[in-house]
FISE-707561 format. One line per 10 residues: their letters; for each residue x, y, z of N, C-alpha, C, O. Coordinates in Angstrom, 3 decimals, padded with zeros to 6 digits, m for minus. Last residue first. Example, Ala and Ser with C-alpha at 12.3 -4.5 7.8 and 13.67 -1.06 7.14 Angstrom:
<nodes>
SA = 012.850/m002.250/007.080/013.670/m001.060/007.140/012.900/000.030/007.870/013.409/001.138/008.039  013.190/m005.690/007.800/012.300/m004.500/007.800/013.200/m003.300/007.800/014.236/m003.319/008.465 $
</nodes>
This chain:
<nodes>
KRKRPTVVVD = m006.665/040.374/023.376/m007.892/040.197/023.885/m008.251/039.404/025.464/m009.416/039.288/025.846  m003.789/042.158/023.044/m004.388/041.052/023.406/m006.020/041.032/023.750/m006.428/041.900/024.521  m003.125/044.274/020.281/m003.333/044.054/021.769/m004.306/042.569/021.654/m005.065/042.091/020.810  m000.650/044.320/017.867/m002.041/044.125/018.197/m002.151/043.840/019.675/m001.271/043.187/020.235  001.791/046.551/016.982/001.642/045.489/017.765/m000.098/045.587/017.966/m000.713/046.635/018.165  002.521/048.144/013.934/002.045/048.151/015.281/001.651/046.752/015.732/001.238/045.906/014.939  004.689/049.326/011.626/004.139/047.886/012.488/003.844/048.138/013.909/004.646/048.300/014.828  004.751/050.995/008.994/004.880/051.237/010.351/004.104/049.601/010.878/003.121/049.038/010.398  006.809/051.831/006.313/006.037/050.983/006.882/006.028/050.686/008.399/007.004/050.240/009.003  006.981/054.843/004.395/007.649/054.038/005.289/006.523/053.039/005.938/005.378/053.474/006.064 $
TDDTVQEAIW = 007.251/056.632/002.375/006.332/055.465/002.352/006.935/054.396/003.559/007.254/053.226/003.345  009.011/058.859/002.482/007.483/059.003/002.662/006.846/057.742/002.695/005.693/057.797/003.121  011.435/057.087/002.076/011.068/057.899/003.523/009.702/058.444/003.531/009.169/058.511/004.639  010.701/054.473/m000.054/011.176/055.613/000.145/010.961/056.428/001.787/010.068/055.977/002.504  010.372/051.848/m001.724/010.653/052.088/m000.299/011.363/053.415/m000.545/012.439/053.483/m001.141  010.080/051.694/m004.638/008.900/051.876/m003.640/009.371/051.962/m002.113/008.468/052.187/m001.308  012.928/051.667/m005.662/011.882/052.719/m005.922/010.524/053.060/m004.975/010.053/054.155/m004.666  013.410/049.062/m005.362/013.947/050.253/m004.387/013.348/051.317/m004.519/013.169/052.024/m003.527  011.782/047.759/m007.161/011.349/047.684/m005.758/012.155/048.639/m004.923/011.686/049.033/m003.856  012.943/049.040/m009.267/011.459/049.375/m009.316/011.352/048.842/m007.819/010.717/049.634/m007.122 $
DVSQVFSRSC = 015.664/047.669/m009.242/015.272/049.310/m009.302/014.090/049.478/m008.850/014.063/050.182/m007.841  014.914/044.900/m009.525/015.555/045.476/m008.248/015.363/047.143/m008.139/014.986/047.733/m007.127  014.010/045.276/m012.376/013.039/044.690/m010.863/013.728/045.268/m009.823/013.168/046.157/m009.182  016.238/046.198/m013.580/014.938/046.759/m013.859/014.144/046.251/m012.511/013.735/047.083/m011.701  017.968/044.059/m013.270/018.290/045.151/m012.552/017.263/046.137/m012.577/017.278/046.974/m011.675  016.988/041.820/m014.714/016.832/041.887/m013.008/017.085/043.031/m012.569/016.572/043.324/m011.490  014.841/043.191/m017.564/016.145/042.498/m016.836/016.119/042.653/m015.232/015.391/043.433/m014.617  013.219/044.315/m019.018/012.721/042.908/m018.685/013.954/042.215/m017.873/014.041/041.017/m017.602  013.608/046.842/m019.702/012.519/046.303/m019.087/012.259/045.269/m018.472/011.395/045.104/m017.611  015.985/046.461/m020.871/016.142/046.741/m019.757/014.989/046.653/m019.125/015.076/046.386/m017.926 $
GYRATECTVT = 016.445/045.913/m023.621/015.548/045.036/m023.103/015.589/045.306/m021.842/015.179/044.318/m021.233  019.535/047.192/m024.374/018.630/046.988/m024.907/017.652/045.931/m024.111/018.252/044.870/m023.946  022.309/048.282/m023.703/021.227/049.095/m023.141/019.855/048.638/m024.099/019.143/049.534/m024.551  024.358/046.799/m024.245/024.001/047.437/m025.289/022.732/048.464/m025.157/022.256/049.192/m026.028  024.919/045.755/m021.772/026.116/045.986/m022.640/025.438/046.960/m023.585/026.026/048.034/m023.715  022.965/045.768/m019.756/024.260/046.303/m019.290/025.039/046.502/m020.440/025.902/047.375/m020.342  021.306/044.578/m021.486/020.884/045.946/m020.749/022.058/046.383/m020.412/022.303/047.532/m020.781  022.220/041.802/m021.981/021.905/043.019/m023.073/021.697/044.360/m022.825/021.840/045.235/m023.679  022.193/040.869/m019.321/023.241/040.986/m020.102/022.769/042.077/m021.133/023.059/043.253/m020.918  019.040/041.180/m018.949/020.075/041.791/m018.062/021.676/042.066/m018.624/022.285/043.123/m018.458 $
MLARQAGIVA = 018.436/039.253/m020.797/017.880/040.657/m021.160/018.832/041.397/m019.911/019.368/042.425/m020.324  019.458/036.979/m019.629/019.888/037.412/m021.172/019.790/039.048/m021.246/020.650/039.858/m021.593  018.289/036.621/m017.376/019.613/036.851/m017.338/020.107/037.512/m018.629/020.967/038.390/m018.688  015.402/036.679/m018.337/015.998/037.670/m017.491/017.533/037.859/m017.335/018.039/038.972/m017.191  015.819/033.895/m019.872/015.463/035.096/m020.302/015.885/036.390/m019.453/016.737/037.125/m019.952  016.578/032.376/m017.764/017.350/032.471/m018.861/017.172/033.863/m019.506/018.035/034.729/m019.654  014.109/032.497/m015.958/015.451/032.884/m015.599/016.540/033.130/m016.592/017.383/033.995/m016.354  012.224/031.470/m017.857/012.090/032.769/m017.752/013.373/033.450/m016.938/013.695/034.625/m017.117  013.410/028.706/m018.008/013.196/029.623/m019.128/013.126/030.708/m018.865/013.917/031.401/m019.505  012.896/027.816/m014.875/014.440/027.881/m016.004/014.292/029.039/m017.054/014.912/030.100/m016.989 $
IYLLVPVGVI = 010.314/028.068/m015.110/011.246/028.895/m014.209/012.400/029.143/m014.614/012.947/030.238/m014.747  009.531/026.041/m016.833/008.946/027.504/m017.054/009.895/028.301/m016.349/010.346/029.272/m016.957  010.647/023.761/m015.687/011.144/024.206/m017.166/010.786/025.593/m017.305/011.586/026.365/m017.836  009.155/023.493/m013.444/010.778/023.843/m013.328/011.478/024.255/m014.541/012.536/024.882/m014.588  006.770/022.846/m014.287/007.096/024.235/m013.684/008.564/024.531/m013.653/009.061/025.646/m013.815  007.425/020.431/m015.851/006.945/021.696/m016.428/007.155/022.955/m015.785/007.579/023.960/m016.356  007.996/019.103/m013.450/009.002/019.197/m014.558/008.767/020.294/m015.269/009.648/021.141/m015.419  005.897/018.740/m011.586/006.866/019.777/m011.188/007.863/019.638/m012.529/008.763/020.464/m012.375  003.799/017.055/m012.366/003.532/018.750/m012.464/004.897/019.529/m012.181/005.037/020.717/m012.469  005.055/014.776/m013.120/004.049/015.380/m013.794/004.016/016.641/m013.846/004.129/017.351/m014.845 $
TSTTLFWTLA = 006.522/014.431/m010.622/007.208/014.515/m011.903/006.311/015.339/m012.750/006.661/016.464/m013.107  004.212/014.292/m009.077/005.171/015.103/m008.783/006.165/015.735/m009.898/006.511/016.901/m010.086  003.006/012.021/m010.016/002.424/013.015/m010.008/003.139/014.236/m009.836/002.727/015.239/m010.418  005.192/009.987/m009.426/004.511/010.089/m010.697/003.860/011.744/m010.926/004.203/012.493/m011.841  005.270/010.197/m006.548/006.533/010.502/m007.434/006.249/010.714/m008.903/006.931/011.490/m009.573  002.775/009.309/m005.880/003.245/010.596/m005.433/004.674/011.301/m006.339/004.947/012.464/m006.637  002.514/006.603/m006.588/001.732/007.760/m007.063/002.248/009.319/m007.043/002.147/010.202/m007.894  004.579/005.862/m005.479/005.025/005.622/m006.579/003.936/006.746/m007.536/004.175/007.397/m008.553  003.565/005.856/m002.510/004.848/006.518/m003.004/004.894/006.740/m004.449/005.267/007.868/m004.771  001.333/004.178/m002.908/001.175/005.316/m002.638/002.436/006.520/m003.172/002.348/007.539/m003.857 $
KSLM = 002.628/001.722/m003.642/001.689/002.206/m004.278/001.195/003.815/m004.146/000.780/004.504/m005.078  003.798/001.267/m000.893/004.763/001.253/m002.107/003.646/002.303/m003.256/003.940/003.457/m003.568  001.894/001.215/001.050/002.680/002.254/000.990/003.642/002.534/m000.549/004.014/003.582/m001.077  000.997/m001.021/000.011/000.086/000.138/000.055/000.949/001.085/m000.203/000.996/001.742/m001.243 $
</nodes>
């Protein structure tokens, strides 16, 4: 019984996991290529890792601080 469940789990995780892993690898390779072309030829900068980091850095400024307030216990 455990062997069949393990076989089912491994088969299902392979069917779902391999396409997801390939998708992540393709997107990462595309971002890496666009980062190289952005840094060398200034082409494709909107899809590079540098642009993503710059966008995140622009969101955190002195005007938009995050305030964490503890919740009171009931």
